[in-house]
C-alpha positions as CSV (number, residue, x, y, z in Angstrom):
1,M,105.4,75.2,108.4
2,K,103.7,78.3,109.7
3,R,100.1,77.5,110.6
4,I,97.4,80.1,111.1
5,A,93.6,80.3,110.9
6,A,91.3,82.8,109.3
7,L,88.0,83.8,110.6
8,D,85.3,85.4,108.3
9,I,82.5,86.8,110.4
10,G,79.8,87.7,107.8
11,S,76.1,88.5,107.9
12,S,75.1,85.2,106.3
13,K,77.9,82.9,107.2
14,V,80.8,82.4,109.5
15,V,83.8,80.7,107.9
16,Y,86.8,79.3,109.7
17,V,89.7,78.2,107.6
18,I,93.0,76.6,108.7
19,G,96.0,76.9,106.5
20,E,99.8,76.2,106.4
21,R,102.5,77.9,104.5
22,D,105.2,75.7,103.2
23,S,109.0,76.4,102.7
24,Y,108.3,77.4,99.1
25,G,105.7,80.1,100.3
26,D,102.7,78.1,99.1
27,I,99.5,78.1,101.2
28,H,97.8,74.8,101.9
29,I,94.3,74.8,103.3
30,I,93.8,71.9,105.5
31,G,90.5,72.6,107.3
32,V,87.2,74.5,106.6
33,G,84.2,75.1,108.8
34,E,81.2,77.0,107.6
35,V,77.9,77.7,109.4
36,P,75.0,80.1,109.0
37,S,75.6,83.4,110.9
38,K,73.6,84.1,114.1
39,G,74.0,87.1,116.3
40,I,75.7,89.0,113.5
41,Y,74.2,91.9,111.6
42,K,75.8,93.8,108.9
43,G,79.3,93.0,110.3
44,T,78.5,93.9,113.7
45,I,77.7,91.7,116.8
46,N,74.2,92.1,118.1
47,N,73.9,89.0,120.2
48,L,77.2,87.9,121.8
49,S,76.1,84.4,122.9
50,E,74.6,83.5,119.5
51,A,77.6,84.8,117.6
52,R,79.9,82.7,119.9
53,V,78.0,79.6,119.2
54,S,78.4,80.3,115.5
55,I,82.1,80.7,115.7
56,L,82.6,77.6,117.9
57,R,80.7,75.5,115.4
58,A,82.7,76.7,112.5
59,L,85.9,76.2,114.6
60,Q,85.1,72.7,115.5
61,D,84.2,71.6,111.9
62,A,87.5,73.1,110.6
63,E,89.6,71.5,113.3
64,E,88.0,68.1,112.9
65,M,88.8,68.3,109.1
66,A,92.3,69.5,109.7
67,G,93.1,67.1,112.6
68,V,94.8,69.9,114.4
69,K,94.0,72.9,116.7
70,V,94.9,76.4,115.6
71,R,93.7,79.2,117.9
72,D,95.8,82.1,116.6
73,I,93.5,83.8,114.0
74,V,93.3,86.8,111.7
75,F,89.8,88.1,111.3
76,N,87.9,90.5,109.0
77,V,86.4,93.8,110.0
78,S,83.5,95.4,108.1
79,G,80.3,97.2,108.9
80,S,77.8,99.9,108.0
81,S,74.4,101.2,108.8
82,L,72.1,103.5,106.8
83,K,73.2,106.5,108.7
84,N,76.8,105.9,109.6
85,S,79.6,103.8,108.1
86,T,81.9,102.0,110.6
87,I,84.7,102.1,108.0
88,K,86.4,105.2,106.6
89,S,89.2,105.7,104.2
90,Q,91.3,108.7,103.3
91,N,94.5,109.7,101.4
92,E,96.7,111.7,103.6
93,R,99.6,113.8,102.3
94,E,102.6,115.3,104.2
95,T,105.9,116.8,103.5
96,I,109.1,117.0,105.6
97,T,112.3,118.9,105.1
98,V,115.0,116.4,105.3
99,S,118.0,118.8,105.3
100,P,118.7,122.3,103.9
101,N,121.1,120.6,101.6
102,S,120.7,117.3,99.7
103,T,121.5,114.3,101.8
104,D,120.8,110.5,101.8
105,I,117.2,109.6,102.6
106,E,117.3,107.3,105.7
107,E,114.8,105.1,107.5
108,F,114.0,107.7,110.2
109,H,113.1,110.3,107.7
110,V,110.4,108.0,106.2
111,N,109.2,107.1,109.7
112,R,108.7,110.7,110.6
113,L,106.8,111.3,107.4
114,I,104.5,108.3,107.8
115,E,104.0,109.1,111.4
116,R,102.7,112.6,110.5
117,C,100.3,111.1,108.0
118,L,99.0,108.7,110.6
119,T,98.7,111.3,113.3
120,K,96.7,113.6,111.0
121,S,94.2,110.9,110.3
122,K,93.5,110.1,113.8
123,E,89.8,110.3,114.9
124,D,87.9,109.7,118.1
125,G,86.1,106.5,118.0
126,Y,88.0,105.0,115.2
127,E,91.1,102.7,114.9
128,I,93.6,102.6,112.0
129,V,93.7,99.1,110.8
130,Y,95.3,99.5,107.3
131,Y,97.5,101.9,105.6
132,T,99.8,101.7,102.5
133,P,101.9,104.5,100.9
134,R,100.7,105.4,97.5
135,K,103.5,107.4,96.4
136,F,106.7,109.3,97.5
137,I,107.9,112.6,95.9
138,L,111.5,113.6,96.3
139,D,112.3,117.2,95.5
140,E,112.0,117.8,91.8
141,Q,112.5,114.2,90.8
142,G,108.8,113.4,90.8
143,E,107.3,110.2,92.2
144,V,109.6,107.4,93.5
145,K,108.6,104.0,94.9
146,N,111.3,103.6,97.5
147,P,113.1,106.7,98.6
148,L,115.7,104.9,100.9
149,G,119.3,105.7,99.8
150,L,118.3,108.5,97.2
151,V,119.5,112.0,97.7
152,G,117.2,114.9,98.4
153,S,116.3,117.7,100.7
154,K,112.5,117.5,100.8
155,L,110.4,114.4,100.9
156,S,106.5,114.1,100.5
157,A,104.3,111.0,100.8
158,E,100.7,110.2,100.0
159,V,99.3,107.3,102.2
160,H,96.0,105.5,101.9
161,I,94.6,104.9,105.4
162,V,91.5,102.8,106.6
163,K,89.9,103.4,109.8
164,V,87.2,101.2,111.6
165,S,84.9,102.0,114.5
166,S,86.6,101.1,117.8
167,T,83.4,99.8,119.2
168,L,82.9,97.4,116.3
169,I,86.4,96.1,116.7
170,R,86.2,95.7,120.5
171,N,82.9,93.8,120.2
172,L,84.4,91.4,117.5
173,E,87.6,90.8,119.6
174,K,85.4,90.1,122.7
175,V,83.4,87.4,120.9
176,I,86.4,85.8,119.5
177,K,88.4,85.8,122.8
178,E,85.3,84.4,124.5
179,S,85.4,81.6,121.9
180,G,88.8,80.6,123.1
181,L,90.6,82.1,120.2
182,N,93.6,84.6,120.1
183,P,93.0,87.3,117.5
184,V,96.5,88.3,116.3
185,N,95.4,90.7,113.5
186,K,92.5,92.2,111.8
187,I,92.1,93.1,108.1
188,V,89.5,95.1,106.3
189,S,87.2,92.7,104.3
190,A,87.7,94.6,101.0
191,I,91.5,94.5,101.2
192,A,91.4,90.8,102.1
193,S,89.1,90.0,99.0
194,A,91.4,92.1,96.8
195,S,94.4,90.0,98.0
196,A,92.7,86.8,97.0
197,T,91.2,87.7,93.7
198,L,93.1,90.7,92.0
199,T,96.2,90.3,89.9
200,E,99.0,92.7,90.1
201,D,98.3,93.9,86.6
202,E,94.8,94.7,87.5
203,K,95.9,96.7,90.5
204,E,98.4,98.6,88.3
205,D,96.0,99.3,85.4
206,G,93.1,100.5,87.8
207,V,90.3,98.2,89.0
208,L,87.2,98.3,91.3
209,L,86.8,95.3,93.5
210,L,83.2,94.6,94.6
211,D,82.6,92.1,97.3
212,I,78.9,91.6,97.6
213,G,78.2,89.6,100.6
214,G,75.0,88.8,102.5
215,G,74.5,92.0,104.5
216,L,77.2,94.4,103.1
217,T,79.0,95.3,99.9
218,D,82.7,96.0,100.4
219,Y,84.5,97.7,97.8
220,T,88.1,99.2,97.2
221,V,89.6,100.9,94.1
222,Y,93.2,100.2,93.1
223,V,95.2,102.6,90.9
224,E,98.8,102.2,90.0
225,G,99.2,99.3,92.4
226,T,97.7,100.5,95.6
227,P,94.0,101.4,96.8
228,I,92.9,104.9,96.6
229,V,89.4,104.5,98.3
230,T,88.1,101.7,100.5
231,G,84.5,101.5,101.8
232,V,81.3,99.6,102.4
233,V,77.5,100.1,101.7
234,P,74.9,98.6,104.0
235,F,73.2,96.4,101.3
236,G,73.9,92.8,100.0
237,G,72.4,89.5,98.9
238,N,70.1,89.3,102.0
239,N,68.4,92.4,100.8
240,I,67.6,90.7,97.3
241,T,66.3,87.6,99.1
242,K,64.0,89.8,101.3
243,D,62.8,91.6,98.2
244,L,61.8,88.3,96.5
245,S,60.3,86.9,99.7
246,Y,57.9,90.0,99.8
247,Y,57.2,89.8,96.1
248,L,56.7,86.1,95.7
249,K,55.0,85.8,99.3
250,V,57.4,83.0,100.3
251,D,59.6,82.6,103.3
252,N,63.3,83.7,103.2
253,E,64.7,80.2,102.7
254,E,62.5,79.5,99.7
255,A,63.3,82.9,98.3
256,E,66.9,82.3,98.6
257,R,66.5,78.9,96.8
258,I,64.6,80.7,94.0
259,K,67.2,83.4,93.7
260,L,70.0,81.0,93.3
261,K,68.3,78.5,91.0
262,Y,66.2,80.7,88.9
263,G,67.2,84.3,89.5
264,S,69.2,86.7,87.3
265,A,70.4,90.1,87.9
266,F,70.0,91.1,84.1
267,A,66.4,91.0,83.1
268,D,67.3,91.6,79.5
269,G,68.9,88.2,79.4
270,V,65.8,86.4,80.4
271,R,63.1,85.3,77.8
272,E,59.5,86.6,78.4
273,D,58.1,83.1,78.1
274,E,60.1,81.5,80.8
275,V,57.9,80.5,83.8
276,I,58.5,78.6,87.0
277,K,55.9,77.4,89.6
278,I,56.1,78.3,93.3
279,K,53.7,77.8,96.3
280,P,53.1,81.2,98.0
281,R,52.1,81.3,101.6
282,G,48.4,80.6,102.1
283,E,48.1,79.0,98.6
284,E,47.0,75.3,98.3
285,R,48.3,74.9,94.8
286,E,51.4,76.0,92.9
287,V,51.2,79.2,90.8
288,P,53.1,80.3,87.7
289,I,55.6,83.1,88.1
290,S,57.6,84.8,85.1
291,R,61.3,84.4,85.4
292,K,61.5,87.8,83.8
293,N,59.6,89.3,86.7
294,I,61.9,87.8,89.2
295,A,64.9,89.1,87.4
296,I,63.3,92.6,87.4
297,V,63.0,92.4,91.1
298,I,66.6,91.2,91.6
299,Q,68.0,93.7,89.0
300,S,66.3,96.6,90.9
301,R,68.1,95.8,94.2
302,V,71.6,95.1,92.5
303,E,71.3,98.4,90.6
304,E,70.6,100.3,94.0
305,I,73.8,98.7,95.4
306,M,75.8,99.6,92.4
307,E,74.5,103.2,92.4
308,K,75.3,103.6,96.1
309,V,78.9,102.4,95.4
310,L,79.3,104.6,92.3
311,T,77.9,107.6,94.3
312,E,80.5,107.0,97.0
313,L,83.3,106.8,94.3
314,D,82.1,110.1,92.8
315,K,82.2,111.7,96.2
316,K,85.9,110.8,96.4
317,N,86.4,112.1,92.9
318,V,87.2,108.6,91.5
319,K,86.6,108.6,87.8
320,L,85.7,105.2,86.1
321,S,88.0,106.3,83.2
322,L,90.9,105.3,85.7
323,L,89.7,101.7,85.8
324,N,91.3,100.3,82.8
325,A,91.0,96.7,84.2
326,G,87.4,97.3,84.9
327,V,85.4,95.6,87.8
328,V,86.0,92.4,89.7
329,I,82.8,91.1,91.4
330,T,83.2,88.6,94.2
331,G,81.4,87.5,97.4
332,G,78.4,85.1,97.5
333,T,76.3,87.3,95.3
334,A,78.9,87.0,92.4
335,N,77.4,83.6,91.9
336,L,74.1,85.4,90.7
337,Q,73.4,84.7,87.0
338,G,73.7,87.9,85.0
339,I,75.4,90.1,87.6
340,K,78.5,90.5,85.4
341,E,76.4,91.7,82.4
342,L,74.5,94.1,84.6
343,V,77.7,95.6,86.0
344,E,79.1,96.0,82.6
345,N,76.0,97.7,81.4
346,M,75.9,100.2,84.4
347,T,79.5,101.1,84.3
348,G,80.5,100.7,80.7
349,L,83.6,98.7,81.9
350,P,84.6,95.1,81.5
351,A,83.8,92.9,84.5
352,R,84.8,89.4,85.6
353,I,83.8,87.2,88.6
354,G,86.5,87.0,91.1
355,I,87.5,83.6,92.4
356,P,90.1,83.2,95.2
357,K,93.5,82.0,93.8
358,G,96.9,81.2,95.0
359,I,96.0,78.3,97.4
360,I,96.7,74.6,97.5
361,G,94.4,71.9,99.0
362,L,90.6,71.8,99.1
363,R,90.5,73.8,95.9
364,E,87.3,72.3,94.7
365,R,85.7,73.6,98.0
366,I,87.2,76.9,98.4
367,E,87.5,78.2,94.8
368,D,84.2,80.1,95.1
369,P,83.5,83.9,95.2
370,K,82.0,83.6,98.6
371,Y,85.3,82.5,100.1
372,S,87.3,85.4,98.7
373,T,87.5,87.2,102.0
374,V,88.5,84.3,104.1
375,V,91.2,83.2,101.7
376,G,92.5,86.7,101.4
377,L,92.6,86.8,105.3
378,L,94.7,83.5,105.2
379,K,97.0,84.8,102.6
380,L,97.7,88.0,104.4
381,G,97.8,86.3,107.6
382,V,100.7,84.0,106.7
383,S,102.5,86.9,105.0
384,E,105.5,88.5,106.7
385,N,103.9,91.8,105.5
386,I,101.2,91.5,108.2
387,P,102.8,91.9,111.8
388,E,100.9,90.4,114.7
389,V,99.0,93.2,116.4
390,H,97.9,92.6,120.1
391,T,95.3,95.5,120.4
392,D,95.1,95.2,124.2
393,S,98.5,97.0,124.4
394,Q,97.6,99.5,121.9
395,K,97.0,103.2,122.8
396,N,94.8,105.5,120.9
397,G,93.5,102.6,118.9
398,W,96.9,101.9,117.0
399,S,100.4,101.0,117.6
400,L,102.8,103.1,115.5
401,K,105.5,100.5,115.8
402,D,103.4,97.8,114.3
403,L,102.1,100.0,111.5
404,L,105.6,101.2,110.7
405,E,106.8,97.4,110.8
406,R,104.3,96.6,108.1
407,F,105.5,99.6,106.0
408,W,109.1,98.5,106.1
409,N,108.0,94.9,105.1
410,W,106.3,96.5,102.2
411,L,109.3,98.4,101.1
412,K,111.5,95.3,101.3
413,E,109.1,93.5,98.8
414,L,109.8,96.4,96.4
415,S,113.6,96.1,96.7
C-alpha cells in the first residue's frame, strides 16, 4: 500500500490525516489529528514556534490513532490580506508552428507549447504550484483534448495557472520541516477541496466551489472539466464569530457556540418570535436575544463574503450563466444553517453542501465539509497525477520537469 499524510494548515484548525491507497486504488484513512490553530493567520505563519506546536500535536494524535509514523506529507497553500492576495490565477494562451506542412504532433511539441505558457506567467515573488491545460486547438480542427498523434501544422493551448507567494510557501515549508516532516508536495486549498467534493459532471457543466474556512474563503470555478479561475478572499467564519461577539457582548468562544447552535445565514428563514437567552459580559442575569437579530448579523457578513467572491469573478469575466451545476459550498462554515438558501438567493443558482467523498475508513469522523481540504490533499497526494516536488532543488520557484510530468500523467488519464 502507498501511505502518505496530508496536512491542512488552517486559520482555525490544523488537521493531520494519514491514509493508504490499496491495490484497487481506494483510499483508507487510518489516522486523524485535529487541534486549534495557533501561530497561523489567514493561511500565513505569524508565530513559528506556536505553529510548530499545533502541527506536532495534530501529528501525534494522528499517528497514535493509526499506529504508524508517516512523515512524507502533502500540504495546502492559501492566503490573502486586505491589500494583496498571495494567490493568483490566470489563463495563458500560446501558439507554436509545428511544421510548415502537416505532421504528427509529438510529445516535444506539446512540451514546448506548455513551457511557453508557464514562462509567460512567471512573476517575481510568486511560484507556480498548479497548472492544467484547458484546451488545445489544432489548425482548423477546433478544440481537441489530446493532440498527441494527430496531424497538424499549428498547435495552440490555453493553460490555467495558479501562483502563490514564494514567501508564504517558504514559511510554511520551514515550519513543516522544523516539525520533523518532509513536505513532498503542495496543493492550492481550493483545488484540493474541489477534488474531494465535486463530481466530474459538475466540473463539466460549470460549477463554483466555495470553501469558507475560518480565516479565508477559497474558491475556484470549473467549466468544461477544468478550472478557469482560482482565488481567495480574506474573510471567513472567524469574521462571523467576531461580529457576533461584538453584537452580543460575549467572548469569541461563546459567540462561536451561539453561531453553531442558534445561528442562521438566512434571516428570512427564522421566525420573529424565536428567542434565546445569553449572559453578556458584565451582566449578572441572562438576557433574551432574538434569533432573528442574530441571523441578520450573520447574514450580513456572509453576504459580504459572497459579494467579494462575485466581484472577483466579474473582474475575470466569469458569467454565472456558465455555472449550470450551480454552487457547491464546503469548509467549516458550510455547516451554518441557512447558508445554502442565502447563496441560492444571491446567485440565482442551485447550491448544495459539499461533503468529502471517495474515502474508506473513519467515514463518520471525516465526512464533514470542514475536512474537504485535507481529504482532497490526501486524494491528490496518493495520485500518480501529482509528482513529488522537492522545492529546495527548484530554480525560479518551479521545476519545469515536475510540472510537465504532471501534465503527461493528466494526458494519460484522458487516453
